[in-house]
C-alpha positions in Angstrom: -0.2 -0.1 -0.2 1.1 3.6 -0.9 -0.2 6.8 0.6 0.3 9.9 -1.2 3.4 12.3 -0.7 1.1 15.5 -1.2 -2.3 15.0 0.4 -1.4 11.5 2.2 -4.2 9.6 0.1 -4.3 5.5 -0.9 -2.4 5.9 -4.3 -3.1 3.1 -6.9 -0.4 2.0 -9.4 -0.7 2.5 -13.2 1.8 1.2 -15.4 5.3 2.0 -13.6 3.9 5.4 -11.8 1.6 5.4 -8.5 -0.9 7.7 -8.7 -3.6 9.6 -5.7 -6.8 8.8 -6.4 -7.2 12.6 -4.4 -5.0 15.3 -6.3 -3.5 12.7 -8.9 -0.5 13.7 -7.7 2.0 11.0 -9.3 5.4 9.2 -8.3 6.9 6.3 -9.7 7.4 2.6 -8.1 10.1 1.4 -6.7 10.2 -2.2 -6.9 12.5 -3.3 -3.8 10.0 -0.7 -1.7 7.5 -2.7 -3.0 9.1 -6.3 -1.9 9.0 -5.2 1.4 5.2 -4.5 2.0 3.7 -7.0 4.0 1.1 -9.7 1.3 -0.7 -12.3 2.4 1.4 -14.8 1.0 2.9 -17.0 3.3 0.9 -16.9 6.3 -1.6 -19.1 7.6 -5.7 -19.0 8.5 -5.8 -19.8 12.1 -9.7 -19.6 12.1 -11.2 -17.4 14.5 -9.6 -17.0 17.9 -11.5 -18.7 20.7 -13.8 -17.0 22.9 -15.0 -17.3 26.2 -18.0 -17.7 27.5 -17.9 -14.3 29.7 -21.7 -16.0 31.2 -19.2 -19.3 32.3 -19.5 -20.0 36.0 -20.9 -17.0 36.6 -22.9 -16.6 40.5 -24.3 -13.6 40.3 -28.2 -13.3 39.3 -30.0 -9.9 38.8 -33.9 -9.9 38.2 -33.9 -9.6 34.6 -36.5 -10.9 32.6 -35.9 -13.3 29.5 -36.5 -12.3 25.8 -37.0 -15.6 24.8 -40.9 -15.3 23.8 -41.5 -19.1 25.0 -39.9 -18.5 29.0 -41.2 -16.4 31.3 -37.8 -16.5 33.9 -37.5 -13.1 35.0 -33.7 -14.1 37.1 -30.6 -14.2 35.1 -26.7 -15.0 35.1 -24.7 -11.5 35.0 -21.4 -10.5 33.7 -20.1 -6.8 33.2 -17.4 -7.1 30.5 -16.0 -3.4 29.2 -16.0 -2.4 25.6 -12.6 -2.6 23.5 -11.6 1.0 23.2 -14.2 2.7 25.3 -15.1 3.1 28.9 -18.6 1.5 28.2 -19.4 -1.1 29.8 -21.4 -4.3 28.0 -24.1 -6.4 30.0 -23.7 -10.4 29.3 -26.7 -12.1 29.8 -27.8 -15.8 30.6 -31.4 -16.7 31.5 -31.2 -19.4 34.7 -34.2 -21.5 33.1 -33.8 -22.0 29.5 -30.5 -21.3 29.0 -31.4 -18.4 26.8 -27.9 -16.0 26.0 -28.3 -11.4 24.9 -26.5 -8.8 25.9 -27.3 -5.6 27.0 -24.8 -2.2 26.3 
């Protein structure tokens, strides 16, 4: 990926030249620099990372009606988790009766 030296926008190639999509600045291509750019060649896909179930082994419950249509429970296990990159928290619920899971942020 090449960025424009004039405006900082991403550039695309046209033959032996990098061309800015925003300001149309042109820069010559450098094969050595391009060879050092990261590619997906040789990388492996390990699949999605394992994610822990935050409600597993939770013992705290609170009065929270289950949103599942066929359940009339009003108690749920819950866990508070911070949102990535923010100061807010997410509350994860698991119904004590049917095991239905949902979240509230």
